[in-house]
C-alpha positions in Angstrom: -46.2 81.8 71.2 -46.8 78.1 71.4 -46.6 76.1 74.6 -48.6 73.5 76.5 -51.2 74.6 79.0 -52.8 73.2 82.0 -56.0 73.7 84.1 -56.1 74.5 87.8 -59.0 73.6 90.0 -59.4 74.4 93.7 -62.9 74.5 95.3 -64.9 76.9 93.3 -66.7 74.1 91.4 -68.4 70.9 92.5 -66.2 67.7 91.9 -68.8 66.7 89.3 -68.5 69.9 87.5 -64.7 69.7 87.8 -64.8 66.3 86.1 -66.7 67.8 83.1 -64.2 70.7 83.0 -61.3 68.3 82.9 -62.8 66.2 80.2 -63.5 69.4 78.1 -59.9 70.7 78.7 -58.5 67.2 77.7 -60.6 67.4 74.5 -59.1 70.8 73.7 -55.5 69.6 74.0 -54.7 70.7 77.6 -51.6 68.9 79.0 -52.5 68.6 82.7 -54.9 69.4 85.4 -53.7 70.4 88.9 -55.8 70.2 92.0 -54.8 72.0 95.3 -55.4 71.3 98.9 -57.5 74.4 99.2 -57.1 75.9 102.7 -59.3 73.7 104.8 -62.1 73.3 102.2 -61.2 70.6 99.7 -58.6 67.8 100.0 -56.6 67.3 96.7 -56.5 63.6 96.6 -60.2 62.8 96.1 -60.7 65.0 93.2 -57.4 64.0 91.7 -58.7 60.3 91.8 -62.0 61.4 90.2 -60.1 63.3 87.4 -57.7 60.4 86.8 -60.6 57.9 86.6 -62.7 59.8 84.1 -59.9 61.0 81.7 -57.8 59.2 79.2 -54.7 61.3 78.5 -54.4 64.4 80.6 -51.8 64.4 83.4 -53.1 64.9 86.9 -51.0 66.8 89.6 -51.3 67.9 93.1 -50.7 71.6 93.2 -49.8 71.4 96.0 -50.1 69.1 99.0 -48.4 70.2 102.2 -45.5 68.2 103.7 -46.6 68.4 107.4 -50.0 66.8 107.7 -49.3 63.5 105.9 -46.5 61.2 106.8 -44.1 60.6 103.9 -44.8 56.9 103.9 -48.5 57.7 103.5 -47.7 60.3 100.9 -45.8 57.6 98.9 -48.6 55.1 99.2 -51.1 57.7 98.1 -49.3 58.5 94.9 -48.4 54.9 94.3 -52.2 54.3 94.4 -53.0 57.2 92.1 -50.4 55.8 89.6 -52.2 52.5 89.7 -55.3 54.4 88.6 -53.7 56.4 85.8 -50.2 55.0 85.2 -47.6 57.5 84.1 -50.1 60.4 84.3 -49.7 61.4 88.0 -47.5 64.3 89.4 -46.7 64.6 93.1 -46.5 68.3 93.9 -45.5 69.2 97.4 -45.4 72.4 99.3 -44.1 73.8 102.7 -47.6 75.3 103.5 -48.0 78.7 105.1 -48.9 80.6 108.2 -51.2 81.5 109.9 -53.0 78.4 108.8 -50.3 76.0 109.9 -49.9 77.5 113.3 -53.7 77.6 113.8 -53.8 73.8 113.3 -51.0 73.2 115.7 -48.1 72.8 113.2 -44.8 74.6 113.6 -43.2 75.0 110.3 -39.7 74.6 111.7 -36.8 74.2 109.3 -39.0 74.0 106.1 -36.0 73.7 103.7 -34.6 70.7 105.7 -37.9 69.1 106.1 -38.7 69.5 102.4 -35.4 67.7 101.5 -36.2 64.9 103.9 -39.7 64.4 102.6 -38.7 64.5 98.9 -35.9 62.1 99.6 -38.1 59.6 101.5 -41.1 59.8 99.1 -38.9 59.4 96.0 -37.1 56.4 97.5 -40.3 54.7 98.5 -41.9 55.3 95.0 -38.6 53.8 93.6 -39.4 50.5 95.4 -36.6 51.0 97.9 -36.5 50.3 101.6 -36.0 53.5 103.6 -34.4 54.2 106.9 -34.2 57.9 107.7 -33.9 59.5 111.1 -34.1 63.2 110.3 -35.5 66.4 111.8 -39.0 65.6 110.6 -38.9 62.2 108.9 -38.5 59.2 111.0 -38.7 55.9 109.0 -37.2 52.6 110.1 -36.9 50.0 107.3 -40.0 51.2 105.6 -41.1 50.1 102.1 -44.3 50.1 100.1 -45.7 46.7 101.2 -47.0 45.3 97.9 -48.7 41.9 98.4 -51.0 41.5 95.5 -49.5 43.6 92.8 -46.3 43.7 90.9 -43.4 45.2 92.9 -42.1 47.9 90.6 -40.9 51.5 90.7 -43.7 54.0 90.2 -43.3 56.7 87.5 -44.4 59.6 89.6 -42.2 62.8 89.3 -41.9 65.1 92.3 -42.4 68.8 92.0 -42.0 71.4 94.7 -44.2 74.4 95.1 -41.6 77.1 95.8 -42.0 80.8 96.4 -39.0 81.9 98.4 -35.5 81.7 96.8 -34.0 79.3 99.3 -36.9 76.8 98.5 -36.5 77.5 94.8 -32.8 76.7 95.0 -33.6 73.4 96.8 -36.0 72.6 94.0 -33.4 73.1 91.3 -31.2 70.7 93.3 -33.6 67.8 94.1 -36.9 68.0 92.3 -38.2 67.0 88.9 -40.1 70.2 88.6 -41.0 73.5 90.2 -44.7 74.6 90.6 -44.1 78.4 90.4 -46.7 80.3 92.4 -49.5 82.5 91.3 -50.3 86.1 92.0 -46.7 87.0 91.3 -45.5 89.2 88.5 -43.7 87.9 85.4 -40.7 89.8 86.5 -40.6 87.6 89.8 -39.7 84.7 87.5 -36.3 86.3 86.7 -35.1 85.7 90.3 -36.7 82.3 90.5 -34.9 81.1 87.3 -31.6 82.3 88.8 -32.2 80.4 92.0 -33.4 77.2 90.2 -30.2 77.4 88.1 -28.0 77.7 91.2 -29.7 74.6 92.7 -29.5 72.6 89.4 -25.8 73.4 89.2 -25.3 71.8 92.6 -26.8 68.5 91.2 -24.6 68.8 88.1 -27.6 69.5 85.8 -29.1 72.3 83.8 -32.2 74.3 84.5 -33.6 72.9 81.2 -33.9 69.6 83.0 -36.3 71.1 85.5 -40.0 71.4 84.4 -41.4 74.8 85.5 -45.2 74.9 85.3 -46.7 78.1 86.9 -50.0 78.8 88.3 -51.6 81.9 86.6 -54.8 83.6 87.8 -56.8 83.9 84.6 -59.9 86.0 84.6 -61.3 86.4 81.1 -64.4 88.2 80.1 -65.4 90.1 77.0 -66.3 92.9 79.5 -62.8 94.0 80.6 -64.1 95.7 83.8 -66.0 92.5 84.8 -62.8 90.5 84.3 -60.7 92.8 86.5 -63.4 92.9 89.2 -63.6 89.2 89.2 -59.9 88.9 89.8 -59.7 91.7 92.4 -61.4 89.7 95.2 -59.0 86.8 94.9 -56.1 89.2 94.7 -57.4 90.9 97.8 -57.8 87.6 99.7 -54.2 86.7 99.0 -52.9 90.2 99.8 -54.3 89.6 103.3 -53.8 85.9 103.8 -50.5 85.2 102.0 -48.6 88.5 102.0 -45.3 86.6 101.5 -46.4 85.8 98.0 -47.5 89.3 97.3 -44.3 90.8 98.8 -42.2 88.6 96.5 -43.9 90.3 93.5 -43.2 93.8 94.7 -46.6 94.7 96.0 -46.0 97.8 98.2 -45.9 97.0 101.9 -48.2 100.0 102.6 -51.0 98.2 100.7 -50.3 94.9 102.4 -50.6 96.7 105.8 -53.9 98.4 104.8 -55.4 95.1 103.7 -54.2 93.3 106.8 -56.1 95.9 108.9 -59.4 94.9 107.3 -59.1 91.2 106.9 -59.4 88.8 109.8 -58.7 85.0 109.7 -60.5 83.4 108.1 -61.7 86.4 106.2 -65.5 86.8 105.6 -66.8 87.6 102.2 -68.0 91.0 103.4 -64.4 91.8 104.6 -62.9 90.7 101.3 -65.3 92.9 99.4 -64.5 95.9 101.6 -60.8 95.3 101.3 -61.0 94.9 97.6 -61.9 98.6 97.2 -58.3 99.3 98.3 -56.8 97.3 95.5 -56.1 99.3 92.3 -56.4 97.9 88.7 -52.6 98.1 88.2 -52.0 95.7 91.1 -54.6 93.3 89.8 -53.1 93.4 86.3 -49.5 93.1 87.6 -50.0 89.7 89.3 -52.8 88.1 87.2 -53.8 87.5 83.6 -57.1 89.5 83.5 -59.1 91.2 80.8 -60.4 90.3 77.4 -59.1 87.2 75.6 -56.3 88.7 73.6 -55.1 90.7 76.6 -55.0 87.6 78.7 -53.1 85.6 76.1 -50.5 88.3 75.9 -50.0 88.4 79.7 -49.7 84.6 79.8 -47.0 84.9 77.1 -45.1 87.1 79.4 -44.9 84.4 82.1 -43.6 81.9 79.4 -41.1 84.4 78.2 -39.8 84.6 81.7 -39.2 80.9 82.3 -42.6 79.2 82.9 -42.8 76.0 80.7 -46.5 75.3 81.2 -49.0 77.9 82.4 -51.4 76.3 84.9 -54.5 78.5 84.3 -56.6 79.2 87.4 -60.0 80.2 85.9 -62.0 83.0 87.6 -65.5 83.9 86.6 -68.5 81.7 85.5 -67.4 80.9 82.0 -64.5 78.5 82.4 -65.1 77.1 79.0 -64.3 80.5 77.5 -60.9 80.4 79.2 -60.3 76.8 78.0 -61.4 77.8 74.4 -59.0 80.8 74.5 -56.0 78.5 75.2 -57.2 75.4 73.3 -54.3 73.5 71.6 
């Protein structure tokens, strides 16, 4: 099966190493690199700028930035600036964040669907060189525009994607966004419901689901030693079972296992806790929600995500040999 592929980076590598991996992925025909705001470790914007400045063709997306901690006017100016650095290669990926992290830093994620609509509306209008007045639930802008002084005043070609997990957010994405960043650590079967929700939202806007790009984060643990590949993925799977159970539940992970993991992991979880809890996670759960194993096995699993609606797998490499993963999916 032939499809474009992308690279996902979080905080497992230094930014200097990330730059080299992005350049290598670009040389191997990768379509994009996505950088996340990783918990409270690494900001997305700084490495995005580094990747954009040191590459020539590859697109650079935020996968994703939350909508609560940055004012929408500042979000627009940030992505306008990134577009100045790499015109036509920047993607603005926004997400509604998650608890308990949000509540622990003093943010109440009240009415996330409404807030996402307000933020996307405001950011898109500002990037389109419009003057925005919006007095909403979360967004309060009074005659605001991107105040260009020394550069050409023009709309910026920055598509807006929403990182959606729940079906209400997925439906909103189909209605208002240019693309959906489908979440990782979900099973390919999860995509069936996601496509239905995106389609319902698209119909509200008088368009087809085919007009919505659907890249998907896929945890990708490749090793010629199959057991080593599964063990490498198991710890990340365990961490998310404990810290983002809403994602796991959406994929059909049994509640009993989520409860068991929750009894072992605190917030933030220590490495020793993750190792201890990982012993509770069987191989079939690891394989259900990740692409883990030898190269042929991993390619086959990624094909399943594409067959179920993903347009561009965003491959999240685990293990030390990231270049093996890039080579496995070279285009």
